[in-house]
N, C-alpha and C positions, 0 to 999 in steps of 0.2 A: 202499229198506229195508224189510225185513218188518215188519207189523205184528201185533199181538196183542191181542185182546179180553179185557178186565180189567173185573171187575166191583169197582163202587164203590158204596156205601151212601151216600145223601145225602139231608137232611131236605128235606121239601115245600117249605120257604120257598125253601131254596138252589138246589133246582131250578127252582122259579118263576124267580128271579132270573137265574141262567143262560140260560134258555130266552128271557127277554126281550132280554137283553145279546144274545145269539145271534142273534134275530131282528134288533135293531138293527143289528148289525156284517154281518148277510146271511151267517152261518155258521151251523155246527153246534154243540151243546153239548159233544158229543165234540171237535171241532176246540178249544174254549173250556177244555176240561180238557187236551188235550194243550199247547196254549200256557203255561196255568198251570203244569203241571209242568215244562216247559224253563225258565219262570221262576225258579221256583225251586230247582231244580237250578243255574243260574246264578248266583243270589244268593248258595246256599250256597259256590260257588268263590270270586265276589270277598269274602265273608266270611273264607274260609280264609286268601287271599290278603292282605288287609288286616290280619288276626291278624298274619300272619307279618310282614309288613313294620314291624306296631308294635312286636312281640318284637325286631327290631333297633334300635329307636330306643330300648330298656328296657335291652338287654346287647346292646350294641354290639360287633361281631367284633374280635378280639383285634388289639390295635393292632400289632403285629408282622407279623400277616396284611395286614392295611391298609397299611402301610408296605412290604411287599415287593411288593404289587401295585402299588402307585403307581410305585416303583422299576421294574418290569417295563414298565408302561405307559410310562414316559417312555424305555426304554430301547428300545422296539418302535416308538415313532410315527416318521412319516417327518420328515426334515427339509426341510420346504418354505420 
């Protein structure tokens, strides 16, 4: 995957902390920031998914749709 250089402004304290962590982990500041960006995006996806699941608990699907889905499932299950 192609990488792109991005300018990010950080305060001195944050840069020092990132550099210290990078040294401890044997990696670069850039790698830490990349991992942080990925973690942020994954957390956002999980938050949206959690909110979607919660919305179904607050406003469940139409009972007729649930009933039809159950009926269809019972009709299509194999007879073992």
